[in-house]
C-alpha positions as CSV (number, residue, x, y, z in Angstrom):
1,X,69.1,99.9,78.2
2,X,71.8,97.4,77.0
3,X,74.2,100.3,76.2
4,X,73.6,101.8,79.7
5,X,74.4,98.4,81.2
6,X,77.7,98.1,79.2
7,X,78.7,101.7,80.3
8,X,78.1,100.8,84.0
9,X,80.1,97.6,83.6
10,X,83.0,99.5,82.0
11,X,82.9,102.2,84.7
12,X,82.9,99.4,87.4
13,X,85.9,97.6,85.8
14,X,87.8,100.9,85.3
15,X,87.3,101.9,88.9
16,X,88.3,98.5,90.2
17,X,91.4,98.4,88.0
18,X,92.4,101.9,89.0
19,X,92.0,101.3,92.7
20,X,93.9,98.0,92.5
21,X,96.8,99.7,90.7
22,X,96.7,102.6,93.1
23,X,96.9,100.3,96.0
24,X,99.7,98.2,94.5
25,X,101.8,101.4,93.9
26,X,101.2,102.5,97.5
27,X,102.6,99.2,98.7
28,X,105.5,98.8,96.2
29,X,108.3,101.3,97.2
30,X,110.4,98.7,99.2
31,X,110.1,96.1,96.4
32,X,111.3,98.7,93.9
33,X,114.2,100.0,95.9
34,X,115.1,96.7,97.6
35,X,115.7,98.6,100.8
36,X,113.4,97.8,103.7
37,X,113.3,97.9,107.5
38,X,115.3,95.1,109.1
39,X,114.9,95.4,112.8
40,X,114.4,93.6,116.1
41,X,111.5,91.3,115.3
42,X,112.6,90.6,111.7
43,X,116.0,89.4,112.8
44,X,114.5,87.1,115.4
45,X,112.0,85.6,112.9
46,X,114.7,85.1,110.3
47,X,116.9,83.3,112.9
48,X,114.0,81.1,113.6
49,X,113.6,80.4,109.9
50,X,117.4,79.6,109.7
51,X,116.9,77.2,112.5
52,X,114.1,75.4,110.7
53,X,115.7,75.3,107.2
54,X,119.4,74.9,108.0
55,X,119.3,73.1,111.4
56,X,116.1,71.2,110.6
57,X,114.6,72.1,114.0
58,X,110.8,72.2,113.6
59,X,108.7,74.1,116.1
60,X,105.2,74.1,117.5
61,X,105.3,77.7,118.6
62,X,106.1,81.1,117.2
63,X,107.3,84.2,119.0
64,X,106.3,84.9,122.6
65,X,103.2,87.0,122.8
66,X,104.2,90.7,123.4
67,X,107.8,89.7,122.6
68,X,108.0,88.7,126.3
69,X,107.4,92.2,127.7
70,X,103.6,92.3,127.7
71,X,103.2,90.9,131.2
72,X,102.0,87.5,129.9
73,X,104.8,84.9,130.1
74,X,104.8,81.5,128.5
75,X,102.1,82.3,125.8
76,X,103.2,82.1,122.2
77,X,101.8,83.0,118.8
78,X,101.4,80.1,116.4
79,X,104.4,78.7,114.4
80,X,102.8,79.4,111.0
81,X,104.6,82.7,110.5
82,X,108.0,81.2,111.2
83,X,107.3,78.6,108.5
84,X,106.2,81.3,106.1
85,X,109.5,83.1,106.6
86,X,111.3,79.7,106.4
87,X,109.7,79.2,102.9
88,X,110.9,82.7,102.0
89,X,114.4,81.8,103.3
90,X,114.4,78.7,101.2
91,X,113.2,80.3,98.0
92,X,115.4,83.4,98.2
93,X,118.5,81.6,99.7
94,X,118.4,83.5,103.0
95,X,118.0,86.9,101.5
96,X,115.4,88.8,103.5
97,X,114.0,90.3,100.3
98,X,111.9,87.1,100.2
99,X,110.1,88.1,103.4
100,X,109.5,91.6,102.0
101,X,108.2,90.0,98.7
102,X,105.7,87.8,100.7
103,X,104.4,90.9,102.6
104,X,103.9,92.6,99.3
105,X,102.1,89.6,97.9
106,X,99.8,89.5,100.9
107,X,99.0,93.1,100.3
108,X,98.1,92.5,96.7
109,X,96.1,89.4,97.6
110,X,94.2,91.5,100.2
111,X,93.2,94.0,97.4
112,X,92.0,91.2,95.2
113,X,90.1,89.5,98.1
114,X,88.5,92.8,99.1
115,X,87.2,93.3,95.5
116,X,85.8,89.8,95.3
117,X,84.4,89.6,98.8
118,X,82.9,93.1,98.5
119,X,81.2,92.1,95.2
120,X,79.8,88.9,96.6
121,X,78.5,90.5,99.8
122,X,77.4,93.9,98.6
123,X,77.4,94.1,94.8
124,X,79.3,96.5,92.6
125,X,79.1,99.6,94.7
126,X,80.1,97.7,97.8
127,X,83.0,96.2,95.9
128,X,84.3,99.6,94.9
129,X,83.9,101.1,98.4
130,X,85.5,98.1,100.2
131,X,88.4,98.0,97.8
132,X,88.8,101.8,98.1
133,X,89.1,101.8,101.9
134,X,91.4,98.7,101.9
135,X,93.6,100.2,99.1
136,X,94.2,103.6,100.8
137,X,93.9,102.9,104.6
138,X,97.4,103.9,105.9
139,X,97.6,101.1,108.4
140,X,96.8,98.5,105.8
141,X,99.3,100.0,103.4
142,X,102.0,99.7,105.9
143,X,101.5,95.9,106.2
144,X,103.1,95.5,102.8
145,X,106.0,97.7,103.4
146,X,108.0,95.9,106.1
147,X,108.4,92.3,107.3
148,X,106.4,91.6,110.4
149,X,104.3,88.7,111.7
150,X,101.1,90.7,112.1
151,X,101.1,91.9,108.5
152,X,99.5,88.9,106.7
153,X,96.5,89.2,109.1
154,X,94.2,91.4,107.1
155,X,93.8,88.8,104.3
156,X,92.6,86.1,106.8
157,X,90.4,88.5,108.7
158,X,88.5,89.5,105.6
159,X,88.2,85.8,104.6
160,X,86.9,84.9,108.1
161,X,84.3,87.8,108.0
162,X,83.2,86.7,104.5
163,X,82.6,83.2,105.8
164,X,80.6,84.8,108.7
165,X,78.4,86.6,106.1
166,X,77.8,83.2,104.4
167,X,76.6,81.4,107.6
168,X,72.9,81.8,106.7
169,X,73.5,80.0,103.4
170,X,75.0,76.8,104.9
171,X,75.7,77.0,108.7
172,X,77.4,73.6,108.8
173,X,80.0,74.6,106.3
174,X,80.5,78.4,106.8
175,X,80.4,78.6,110.6
176,X,83.3,76.1,111.1
177,X,85.2,77.7,108.2
178,X,84.8,81.1,109.9
179,X,85.9,79.8,113.2
180,X,88.9,77.9,111.8
181,X,90.1,80.9,109.7
182,X,89.8,83.3,112.6
183,X,91.6,80.9,114.9
184,X,94.3,80.3,112.2
185,X,95.2,84.0,112.5
186,X,97.0,83.1,115.8
187,X,99.9,82.1,113.6
188,X,100.4,85.8,113.1
189,X,98.8,87.5,116.1
190,X,97.2,85.8,119.0
191,X,95.7,89.1,120.1
192,X,93.5,89.1,117.0
193,X,92.7,85.4,116.9
194,X,91.1,85.1,120.3
195,X,88.6,88.1,120.2
196,X,87.8,87.4,116.6
197,X,87.1,83.7,117.1
198,X,85.2,84.2,120.3
199,X,83.1,86.9,118.6
200,X,82.2,84.4,115.8
201,X,81.3,81.7,118.2
202,X,79.0,84.1,120.1
203,X,77.4,85.3,116.9
204,X,76.3,81.8,115.8
205,X,73.5,81.6,118.4
206,X,73.1,85.4,119.1
207,X,73.2,86.9,115.6
208,X,72.4,84.0,113.3
209,X,70.2,82.0,115.8
210,X,71.5,78.6,114.7
211,X,69.9,75.7,116.4
212,X,71.6,72.9,114.7
213,X,73.9,71.1,117.2
214,X,76.2,69.8,114.5
215,X,77.2,73.4,113.6
216,X,78.5,73.9,117.2
217,X,80.3,70.5,117.2
218,X,82.0,71.3,113.8
219,X,82.9,74.8,114.9
220,X,84.5,73.6,118.1
221,X,86.5,71.0,116.0
222,X,87.5,73.9,113.7
223,X,88.8,75.9,116.7
224,X,90.7,72.9,118.0
225,X,92.4,72.3,114.6
226,X,93.3,76.0,114.3
227,X,95.0,76.0,117.7
228,X,96.3,72.4,117.5
229,X,100.0,73.4,117.6
230,X,99.4,75.5,120.8
231,X,97.4,72.6,122.4
232,X,100.1,70.1,121.6
233,X,102.9,72.4,122.9
234,X,100.9,73.1,126.1
235,X,100.2,69.5,126.8
236,X,103.9,68.7,126.4
237,X,104.9,71.6,128.8
238,X,102.5,71.0,131.7
239,X,99.8,73.5,130.4
240,X,102.2,76.4,130.8
241,X,100.2,78.8,128.5
242,X,96.8,77.9,130.2
243,X,98.3,78.5,133.7
244,X,99.9,81.8,132.6
245,X,96.6,83.0,131.0
246,X,94.6,82.0,134.1
247,X,97.0,83.8,136.4
248,X,97.0,86.9,134.3
249,X,93.2,87.1,134.2
250,X,92.9,86.2,137.9
251,X,95.1,89.1,138.7
252,X,93.0,91.5,136.7
253,X,95.7,91.9,134.0
254,X,99.3,92.2,134.9
255,X,98.6,92.3,138.6
256,X,96.5,95.5,138.4
257,X,93.9,95.9,141.1
258,X,90.9,96.5,138.9
259,X,90.1,96.4,135.2
260,X,87.9,99.4,135.8
261,X,90.5,101.8,137.2
262,X,90.2,105.2,135.6
263,X,93.8,105.3,134.2
264,X,93.4,102.0,132.4
265,X,89.9,102.9,131.0
266,X,91.2,106.2,129.7
267,X,94.3,104.7,128.1
268,X,92.3,101.9,126.4
269,X,89.6,104.2,125.1
270,X,92.3,106.4,123.6
271,X,93.9,103.3,122.0
272,X,90.5,102.3,120.5
273,X,89.9,105.8,119.2
274,X,93.4,105.9,117.7
275,X,92.7,102.6,115.9
276,X,89.5,104.0,114.5
277,X,90.8,107.3,113.1
278,X,94.1,105.8,111.9
279,X,92.1,103.5,109.7
280,X,90.9,106.5,107.6
281,X,93.2,109.4,108.3
282,X,96.9,110.3,107.4
283,X,98.9,111.9,110.2
284,X,100.8,113.9,107.6
285,X,99.4,115.3,104.4
286,X,98.3,118.4,102.4
287,X,95.1,118.4,104.4
288,X,95.8,119.2,108.1
289,X,95.2,116.2,110.3
290,X,92.7,118.0,112.5
291,X,90.5,118.8,109.5
292,X,90.7,115.1,108.5
293,X,89.5,114.2,112.0
294,X,86.6,116.6,111.8
295,X,85.5,115.3,108.4
296,X,85.8,111.7,109.7
297,X,83.7,112.6,112.8
298,X,80.9,114.1,110.7
299,X,81.1,111.2,108.3
300,X,80.8,108.8,111.2
301,X,77.5,110.4,112.3
302,X,76.0,110.0,108.8
303,X,77.5,106.4,108.6
304,X,75.4,105.7,111.7
305,X,72.3,107.1,110.0
306,X,73.1,105.0,106.9
307,X,73.4,101.8,109.0
308,X,70.1,102.7,110.8
309,X,68.4,102.9,107.4
310,X,69.4,99.5,106.2
311,X,66.4,97.3,105.7
312,X,67.9,94.1,104.2
313,X,67.9,91.3,106.8
314,X,71.2,89.8,105.6
315,X,73.0,93.2,105.9
316,X,71.5,93.8,109.4
317,X,73.0,90.5,110.5
318,X,76.5,91.4,109.4
319,X,76.1,94.8,110.9
320,X,75.1,93.2,114.2
321,X,78.1,90.9,114.0
322,X,80.6,93.7,113.3
323,X,79.3,95.7,116.2
324,X,79.3,92.6,118.5
325,X,82.9,91.9,117.4
326,X,84.1,95.4,118.2
327,X,82.3,95.6,121.5
328,X,83.5,92.2,122.7
329,X,87.1,93.2,121.7
330,X,86.9,96.5,123.5
331,X,85.6,94.8,126.7
332,X,88.0,91.9,126.5
333,X,91.0,94.2,126.2
334,X,90.2,96.0,129.4
335,X,92.1,93.0,130.9
336,X,95.3,94.2,129.2
337,X,97.3,96.4,131.5
338,X,99.4,97.9,128.8
339,X,98.9,99.7,125.4
340,X,96.4,98.1,123.1
341,X,98.5,98.4,119.9
342,X,96.9,98.9,116.5
343,X,97.9,95.4,115.3
344,X,95.9,93.9,118.2
345,X,92.8,95.5,116.6
346,X,93.3,94.5,112.9
347,X,89.9,92.8,112.9
348,X,88.1,95.9,114.3
349,X,89.8,98.0,111.6
350,X,88.3,95.8,108.9
351,X,85.0,96.0,110.8
352,X,85.0,99.8,110.6
353,X,85.8,99.7,106.9
354,X,82.9,97.2,106.3
355,X,80.5,99.3,108.4
356,X,81.4,102.4,106.4
357,X,81.0,100.4,103.2
358,X,77.5,99.2,104.1
359,X,76.5,102.8,105.3
360,X,77.8,104.2,101.9
361,X,75.6,101.7,100.0
362,X,72.6,102.5,102.2
363,X,73.0,106.3,101.7
364,X,73.5,105.9,98.0
365,X,70.4,103.8,97.6
366,X,68.3,106.1,99.7
367,X,69.4,109.6,98.7
368,X,66.5,110.1,96.3
369,X,63.9,109.2,99.0
370,X,65.4,110.7,102.2
371,X,66.5,114.4,102.4
372,X,68.9,113.4,105.2
373,X,70.4,110.7,103.1
374,X,71.1,113.3,100.4
375,X,73.1,115.4,102.8
376,X,74.8,112.1,104.0
377,X,75.7,111.3,100.4
378,X,77.4,114.7,100.0
379,X,79.3,114.3,103.3
380,X,80.3,110.8,102.1
381,X,81.7,112.2,98.8
382,X,83.7,114.9,100.8
383,X,85.0,112.1,103.1
384,X,86.1,109.9,100.2
385,X,87.8,112.8,98.6
386,X,89.7,113.7,101.8
387,X,90.8,110.1,102.3
388,X,91.9,109.7,98.7
389,X,93.7,113.1,98.8
390,X,95.7,111.8,101.8
391,X,96.7,108.7,99.8
392,X,98.0,111.0,97.0
393,X,100.3,112.7,99.5
394,X,101.4,109.3,100.8
395,X,102.1,108.2,97.2
396,X,104.1,111.4,96.6
397,X,106.2,110.9,99.8
398,X,106.8,107.2,99.0
399,X,108.3,107.9,95.6
400,X,110.2,111.2,96.3
401,X,111.5,110.5,99.8
402,X,111.0,106.9,101.1
403,X,112.3,105.2,98.0
404,X,115.6,107.2,98.2
405,X,116.0,106.7,101.9
406,X,119.3,104.7,101.9
407,X,121.3,106.5,104.6
408,X,119.9,105.0,107.8
409,X,120.9,102.0,109.8
410,X,117.3,100.8,110.4
411,X,117.1,99.5,106.8
412,X,118.7,96.5,105.2
413,X,121.1,98.5,103.0
414,X,122.3,100.4,106.1
415,X,123.0,97.3,108.1
416,X,124.8,95.7,105.2
417,X,126.9,98.8,104.7
418,X,128.0,98.6,108.4
419,X,128.9,94.9,107.9
420,X,130.8,95.6,104.6
421,X,132.7,98.4,106.4
422,X,133.8,96.1,109.1
423,X,134.9,93.2,106.8
424,X,136.8,95.5,104.5
425,X,138.6,97.2,107.4
426,X,139.5,93.8,108.8
427,X,141.1,92.9,105.5
428,X,140.4,89.1,105.9
429,X,141.7,88.9,109.4
430,X,139.5,87.2,112.1
431,X,137.7,89.6,114.4
432,X,135.0,89.8,117.0
433,X,131.8,91.9,117.0
434,X,129.9,93.3,119.9
435,X,126.5,95.1,119.3
436,X,124.5,97.5,121.3
437,X,120.9,98.1,120.2
438,X,118.1,99.9,122.2
439,X,116.0,96.7,122.1
440,X,118.9,94.8,123.9
441,X,118.6,91.8,121.5
442,X,121.0,91.9,118.6
443,X,119.1,89.5,116.3
444,X,119.3,91.6,113.1
445,X,123.1,91.7,113.1
446,X,123.3,88.1,114.4
447,X,121.3,86.9,111.4
448,X,123.1,89.1,108.8
449,X,126.6,88.1,110.0
450,X,125.5,84.4,109.9
451,X,124.2,84.7,106.3
452,X,125.2,87.8,104.4
453,X,128.6,88.1,106.0
454,X,129.5,84.4,105.7
455,X,128.3,84.1,102.1
456,X,130.0,87.2,100.9
457,X,133.3,87.1,102.9
458,X,133.6,83.4,103.8
459,X,133.8,83.6,107.6
460,X,131.8,84.8,110.6
461,X,133.0,87.0,113.5
462,X,133.6,85.7,117.0
463,X,132.2,87.3,120.2
464,X,135.3,87.2,122.5
465,X,137.5,89.9,123.9
466,X,140.7,88.6,122.3
467,X,142.4,90.4,119.4
468,X,140.6,92.6,116.8
469,X,137.1,93.6,117.6
470,X,134.4,96.0,116.4
471,X,131.7,97.6,118.5
472,X,128.4,98.5,116.7
473,X,126.3,101.0,118.6
474,X,122.8,102.0,117.4
475,X,122.2,104.9,119.8
476,X,119.3,105.0,122.2
477,X,118.2,108.6,121.6
478,X,115.8,108.7,124.5
479,X,118.2,107.1,127.0
480,X,121.8,107.8,125.9
481,X,123.2,106.7,129.2
482,X,122.3,103.1,128.4
483,X,125.0,102.8,125.6
484,X,127.5,104.6,127.9
485,X,126.8,102.0,130.6
486,X,127.3,99.2,128.0
487,X,130.6,100.7,127.0
488,X,132.0,100.7,130.6
489,X,130.6,97.3,131.6
490,X,129.9,94.8,128.9
491,X,132.8,95.8,126.5
492,X,135.2,97.4,128.9
493,X,138.9,97.1,128.3
494,X,141.0,97.0,125.2
495,X,142.6,99.8,123.2
496,X,140.4,102.0,120.9
497,X,142.0,102.4,117.5
498,X,139.3,104.7,116.0
499,X,135.7,105.7,116.3
500,X,133.4,106.6,113.4
501,X,129.9,107.9,113.1
502,X,128.1,106.3,110.1
503,X,124.6,106.4,108.6
504,X,122.9,109.2,110.4
505,X,124.2,108.4,113.8
506,X,125.4,104.8,114.1
507,X,128.7,104.6,116.0
508,X,131.4,102.1,114.9
509,X,134.4,101.5,117.2
510,X,137.5,99.5,116.3
511,X,139.4,98.0,119.3
512,X,142.2,95.6,120.1
513,X,141.8,93.4,123.2
């Protein structure tokens, strides 16, 4: 008996170790190559970090929700992510590799937390399943592979749900912790924080049937502390965010006539479905995507059976909470009159993973007693194989293609190559730079000229039509007329000395004004 127990422990440790390492390697290509995406949002966030560290300008707000184009003006994410990037800026002397390192660290920490939380909530089998899905889910993998404010979210969502699971043990402690942690995620993504926190607040009386008034007082205090920067900012600015949110909701979402109009319902249901299947399937792989979808759909049916067979009262409560959280989020997002992006649904993604984990445990424990559970166990094994096989393809692509992908201007090495080309051609002479990007905002180049260019070459370019100038054009492939319009309006005049095409399509023009 003792030998059997030792064997089981060794198998458990081996599986956990393998899955952790597998997950780490899926997340590591950019850290190994040192070449990572550096785009619109990353440039903006690093300029904010520069402002905090170099100019000593502290802030109570982060980026505007929806980057100012979601139809909700005057509402901002929390400042926490800006301070995280400011810390990376400080530790790595302005090199954005620090931000990439932090994204990778959050990915590794999420794997560790999944293992620990899965074990505490569900035991060894649950720990392995939860870690497996977290390690290989394509959307969670991507969170470690480029710098973005929504990417630290998964760690805090898992932590918040773990606190929810612990509410029956000590409601006065774990309910406020769950509320605070869920609210704290607004520092990365307000679109996750609000539905997650409200779902937790609803679950305290509905799911856990707490009657202790102190729990509600402490939970409200936790919510206030989580959103304190937003509250302080709003008070100082005549309740701008509150008024904007009220106007948006009153108008039915971006001025739409009805939240129940057919086009919006169809669009949002499609977004919810995308979020679900993208949690478990790989768009490209050795197994055709449609076959992956079919396997997932069959597995979902048996997952429902597995959840229905759960008898443990504690697990039933967490199942109820996860279903409540998903349903509330789906209903609440009917107010949104544009795409419900995957990163708005990070918490539902973790909800799906946890529901499949619980269903897997249930089918495993019941397969000897229920004939249907035996079939479900076989379907589950096939499903796990298909998901893992998809991650093998992702691993293969990461280390044969992605890690060698140096010839594009979207990544840091490409942008630095453009900057180096300009400085070397200028030969130490002062020059101006004008940039066209499809996003309109030129933050990535603004930041890199301010830091990389200044540090390496000793001076920054100007932005005036006087003397030597370089025009950087990142083509808008879908609307090429936009860059042509920019050329004949914003940067018209001067004499063109030469035009070069670099890095798979970027256009660099040298002019004299």
